C-alpha positions as CSV (number, residue, x, y, z in Angstrom):
1,M,0.0,0.0,0.0
2,I,1.2,3.5,-0.8
3,V,0.7,6.0,2.0
4,R,1.2,9.7,1.5
5,I,1.9,12.0,4.5
6,A,0.5,15.4,3.2
7,T,3.2,18.0,2.6
8,E,5.9,15.3,3.1
9,G,6.1,12.4,0.7
10,Q,5.0,8.9,-0.2
11,Y,5.9,5.6,1.5
12,E,5.3,2.0,0.5
13,L,4.1,-0.2,3.4
14,S,4.1,-3.9,3.9
15,D,0.9,-5.7,4.7
16,G,1.9,-6.1,8.3
17,A,2.6,-2.4,8.7
18,V,-0.8,-1.7,7.1
19,E,-2.5,-3.8,9.7
20,R,-0.8,-2.0,12.5
21,L,-1.6,1.3,10.8
22,N,-5.2,0.4,10.5
23,A,-5.4,-0.5,14.2
24,L,-3.8,2.8,15.2
25,D,-6.2,4.6,12.8
26,N,-9.2,3.0,14.5
27,E,-7.9,4.0,17.9
28,A,-7.4,7.5,16.7
29,V,-11.0,7.7,15.6
30,E,-12.1,6.6,19.0
31,A,-10.0,9.2,20.7
32,V,-11.4,11.9,18.4
33,D,-15.0,10.7,19.0
34,S,-14.5,10.9,22.7
35,G,-12.8,14.3,22.6
36,D,-9.5,13.0,24.0
37,E,-7.0,15.2,22.4
38,A,-4.0,14.0,24.3
39,R,-4.7,10.4,23.3
40,F,-5.3,11.4,19.7
41,R,-1.9,13.3,19.7
42,E,-0.1,10.2,21.0
43,L,-1.8,7.9,18.5
44,F,-1.3,10.2,15.5
45,G,2.4,10.5,16.5
46,Q,2.6,6.7,16.4
47,I,0.8,6.7,13.0
48,I,3.3,9.1,11.5
49,A,6.3,7.4,13.1
50,L,5.1,4.0,11.8
51,V,4.9,5.2,8.2
52,R,8.2,7.0,8.3
53,Q,10.1,4.2,10.0
54,E,8.6,1.1,8.4
55,G,7.6,2.5,5.0
56,A,10.0,2.6,2.1
57,A,10.2,6.2,0.9
58,L,9.3,6.6,-2.7
59,G,11.3,8.9,-4.9
60,A,9.8,12.2,-6.3
61,D,9.9,10.6,-9.8
62,D,7.6,7.7,-8.7
63,L,4.2,8.6,-10.0
64,R,2.1,5.9,-8.4
65,G,-1.0,7.2,-6.8
66,S,-1.5,7.1,-3.0
67,D,-3.9,4.6,-1.5
68,V,-4.2,6.6,1.6
69,I,-3.3,10.3,2.4
70,L,-2.5,11.1,6.0
71,P,-2.9,14.7,7.1
72,P,0.3,16.5,7.9
73,A,2.1,15.8,11.2
74,D,1.1,19.2,12.6
75,T,-2.7,18.6,12.1
76,S,-4.8,20.3,14.7
77,F,-7.3,18.4,16.8
78,E,-10.1,20.5,15.2
79,E,-8.8,19.4,11.7
80,A,-8.6,15.8,13.0
81,R,-12.3,15.9,13.9
82,H,-13.1,16.2,10.1
83,E,-10.6,13.5,9.0
84,F,-10.8,10.8,11.7
85,T,-14.5,9.9,11.5
86,G,-16.4,6.7,10.7
87,E,-14.0,4.0,9.6
88,G,-11.1,6.5,9.8
89,L,-8.5,7.1,7.1
90,L,-8.2,3.4,6.3
91,P,-11.4,1.4,5.8
92,G,-11.7,-1.7,7.8
């Protein structure tokens, strides 16, 4: 799966990393739904770190489309309320 971090770049993730990303995404949705900004910040930091650390960065000349676009690392909690809803950024 190709994941883009907005304003940063694209990364290719293994299936195992995608499963962990999905679990964190679901927890982030729960944190946003409950209004727990501190918990959301912790989880979103883990999401960004997982993509950066376990994903293989794609070159600027790689024109494959992103399967998922994450908001930038400095996303506000208010912005997160609009992005982390329902099934979250990753369906499932």
